[in-house]
N, C-alpha and C positions, 0 to 999 in steps of 0.2 A: 371528370376526364380520366380518373384513375391515377393521377399523378399529383402528389401533394407538393412536390418541389423540395421536400426535405432532403438534406444531403449530409453525408459524413465524409470528411477528408482526413486521412491519416498521413501526416507529413513526417518524413525522416530528415532531420537537420543535417546529418552526416552526409547523405547522398543528394540532398537538395531535390528530392523527388516526393511525389504524393500519389496516393491511391484515392480516387474520388468515387463515391457511391451515391448515386441519386436514387432515393428510395421511393417505392410505390406506396400509395395510400391504401391499396388493396392487394390481395394475394396474387391476382392475375395481372399481367401486363396490360397497359391501357390499349383500348381498341383504336384510338386515333393516333396518327403519327406523332412522335415526340421529337422536338427540336431542342438541342442543348447548345447554348452559346457559352463558351469559356473565354472570358476576357482576363486581362492582367489582374484586375482588382475586383471582379464580380463574376457571378454565375447567373444564368437565366435559362429557365425551362418553359417551353411552350408546348401545349397539347390541347387539342379540341377547343380552341378559342380562348383558353385560359393562359395566363402567364405568371410565373413565379420567379422573382429575382431576389438575389441576396448579395450585399457587398461583403467582400472578404475583410477580415480584421487588418489593422495597420501592421505592416511588416511582412505580410503574406502577399507575394506577387507571383503570378503564374506566367509561364511561357506558353501561350495558346498553341503555337505551331508545333509544340512537342507532344501534343496529345496522341496517344496510341493505345492499342489493346482494347478498343471499345467492344463491349459485349453485354448482352442482356441475360440475367440469371433470374429464373423463376423464384419468387419469394424474396429476392434481394432488391432488384432494380437494375439500373445501368451502372456498369463498372468501366472506368478508364483510368489510365495513368498519365501523369503530366509532370514535367519538370518545373522547378521554381527559378525565378530570377534572383538568385542569391539566397542565402540561408536566412530564415527568420531569426529574430533576436534570440540570443541564448537564454536558456532557462536559468532562473536564479539557482545558485548552488544550494543544494539542500542542506539545512543546518544539521549538524550532528547532535546526537542526544547529549553528548558531553558539553556542547556549547550552550545548552539551556541552563546550566548551572555554573556559577562563577564563585571562586573562593572569596571570603570576606564580604559576602552580601547575604541579606536575609531573604529567605524563601518560605512560601507556604505551599504544601502539597494538598490539592483538592481532589476529592473523589470525582472522576470524570463524569460519572453517571448523574449525580445529583448536586454536586458542588459543595458538599459538606467538607469541612476541614479535617484532613487526616493527620497532617504534621503542621503545627503552627509555629510560624516565626522562627525557623531554624537557620542558624548561621554556620556555614561550613568553612573550616580553615583549610581543608584539603579536599580537592575533587580529583580522584585518581582512577584511571582506567584499570579494569580487571582483565586478565587473560581470557581467552575464549573458554567456554564452558567445558570443552573437551580437551583442554590443554594437558591434563594429566595423562590422557591416553597416548600422548606423544613423548612422554618422559623416557620411555624405554628406548626410543630412537635417539635421544640426546645423550643418555648416560650409559656407561659401560659397567655400572655398579648399581646396587639397589637404589630405589627411588629415594633421593635425599629429601623430598618434600612430603613424604607419606604422612608424617605427623604434624605438618605445618598447616595452619588454617589462616585464612585472610578474614579478619573481623574488624570492622571499623570502630574507631573510638568515637567519643561524643562529637568531636568536631570534624569527623570524616564523612565523605560520601564516596563510595566505590561504585563505579559505573560499569555494568556488564553490557552484553549485546542487547538484552531485552529487559533489563531490570536495574534498579538502584539498590545498593546495600547501605542501610543506615543503622546507627546505634539506636536501640529501642528507646532509650531515655525513660521518660515517664508517660509514654503513649498509652492511653487508657483502653484502646481497642485491641491491644496485643494480649493473647492468652498468657497467663502467668506460668503455667506448667503444662505445656502441650503433651498429651499422652497418645495421640494418634495423628495420622496424616490430616484428618478432617479438623482436628483441634489446632493444627498449626496455621490454619488459614487466618489471614487478617481481614476482617469484615468491616465495611462502612457502617457506622452506628445508625445512620439515617435510613439508607435504602437497602442495606444488607448486601451490597455488591462486594465481590471478592477483590480486594486491593492488592494482596500479596500473601506472603507466608512468613512465619518465623523460622529463621535458620538456626538460631541458638537462643539461649536465655537472654542475650543482650543484642541480637542482630535481627533486623527485619529486611525482607526482600519486597520491594514494591515494583510491580510490573509496569512498564512504560505505557502499556495500553489501558491502564486502569486509573492513572493519576495525571492531573495537570499541574505542572510546577510553574509558579509565577512569583516574581519579586513581591515582597511584602507590600510595597507601595501601590501595586496594581490590584484591581478588583477582579474577581472571577468572571470570565467570559465563557459562556457555555458553547459547545460545539456539538452538532448532531453526532450521536454515538457511532453510526456506521462511517461517517466521514472521518471521525477521529481515528478509528481503528485502522481503516485502510491507509490513511495518511502516515500514521506511525509505522505500520508494517512496511510501506513503500520506502520510508526513510531508512529502516533497518536494512532492507535489501540493497538499496543504493550504497549505503555506507560500507557494508561488508563486501559487496562486489568490488568497490573501488579500493578498499584497503587490503583485501586478501585475494583478489582475482578469483573469487568464488561466485558461481552463477547458479548452482543447484542448492536447494534448501529443503530441509524437512521441518514441518511445523508440528511441534510436539506439545501435548498438554502436560499440566502439572501432575497428571496421573501416570506419566511415562508412555502413553500411547501416541502413535504417529497418526495425525489427522489428515495432513495435506503434503503432497510433494509439489514444489514450485521450482520452475526453471525460468530464470530471468533472461529474456531475449535481447532487449535493448532499453536504453534510457534516454534516447534523444528524440522521442516522438512528440509531436505537437498535434493535438486533435482539434479540428474545427468542425462544428456541427450547428446546423440551423435548429433553433430551439422550439419553433412554433408547433411542429407536429411530431416531435421526437418523444419517445417514452423512456429514453435512457438516462434521464436526469432525476430519477426518484432518489430518495435518501439512501437506498441500498445498492444502486447499480454500479457505481464507479468509484475508483480510488480518487476521490475528489480533491481538488486543490484546497489548501487551507484558506486561500483567498477566494472570494466569490468570483465566478467566471464573468467575463466581460458582459456588460449590459447590452440590451438590444436583441435583435432577432438571431444573432449568430454568437455562439459561445466558443471560447478557446480554452484548452487545458494542456498543461505540460503533463506528459504521461510516460509510464514505463509499460512495456509489453511483457507479459508473463504467460507461460504454459503451466498448467496445474493438473494434478490428479487427486481425487478423493481417496482416502484410505479407511474411511469408516466402514464398519460392518465387514471387515476383512477384505475389502476391495483392494486390488492391485498389490496383494501381499508379497508376491515374488519380487516385484519391482521395488517395493518399500524395503524389503530385506536386503536387496542388492545395494540400494542407496545407503542403508544403515551401515554397511561394511565398506563403503567407499570413502576414503579420506578426503576426496574432493568435494564432498557434500557437507554443508554446514548446518547443524541443527539449531533451531530457534524455539525456545520454550515460552509458552504463554499459559494462562489459566485455560482449563479445558473448555469452559463455557465460551471464552473468547475465540478459541479455535473453531468452534461450531459457528459462531457469528461470522468469522472470516470466510468459512466455507459457503455460508449462505450469500454473503456479499459477492464472492467469486461466481457462484452459480447464477445469480440474478444479473450480474454484469455480462456474463456470456450470452444469456438470452436476449440482451438488448442489442447485441451485434447482429449484422446481417447473417443469415444462416451459413453462407459460404465461408465466413470468416471465424466461425466458432470453434473449429477443430484444426489441429495440425498433427498428423500421424495419429497417435492414440491419446494425445493430450488435448485438453480444452484450452481455449485462448481467452485471455482477458486483457483489456487495456486498463492499466492500473495507474491512476493519476496521483501525482505526488505534490 
């Protein structure tokens, strides 16, 4: 009949409204008339003698009489807007990176890629937050005399863990995978002994920086539980964006590599989105396409995800250079630094997520759109 009945619903908790897209199975609209029934707790699509129905997840209740703006877009499907009967349950508050470490408990740092142990059975007496990476750039605004911190360095002692926006600083101790006398940027990299993934870099002779996208930290008594790489990266990056936007009222970010290059510009639009999607005929749930929940989506024919919506621009191969330079000099833009390889992974994840959206929802002005699940 040309209609698979697959649907995507983007719900905004703050406004208690939703955009519903009923997607075509083919590029062309169906030849037979399509009848869409919107009930409080279900959706039904009839076309050419076939009928597809799906029950909405618990907590999502629609107000059918509020349906408006019905239109048919080629390549997309049917679009309409509808209001909700009350807001869906609030999303779990995202845990901060600092909350994953507690003083006076023993932790193991695992390589996220292969599960090999990077830091074994380390007990921290102090877990302390670091200022933002660009804090020194603001010193001139704070002080009317020469920088009093110019010769000061923040290096953790053996029982310390310093937490930055995207990394942990540890005392190197006796870690065997740390270069003894780094002579170049390449030699400062901390490499997993088993899979050769980049875990971090040496900051000084006794300090290591581990990136949050490269290690999994768990209490000693728990065993390592693997997470798909793309799911882990997008979840961690989403947490960074949420935490910084909440703490600093910052909504624009530059994603930089450890080589100093800017790879991506990201603009956080909202963090109150709930996505509901039929799973049967959707292609948007591959390992790469979405900022997936840490938890598995609800079972059955319909999945739900807590999501943030972001706009992004690629900066590789000198793309968007003027915009990137403008953001670089804007104090309202916050830089986030990751290994260069991870920046490219993230760019791939963003691109594949964009292509999974209906064509009409993929761009906003000159930016590309991505629903980023946390």
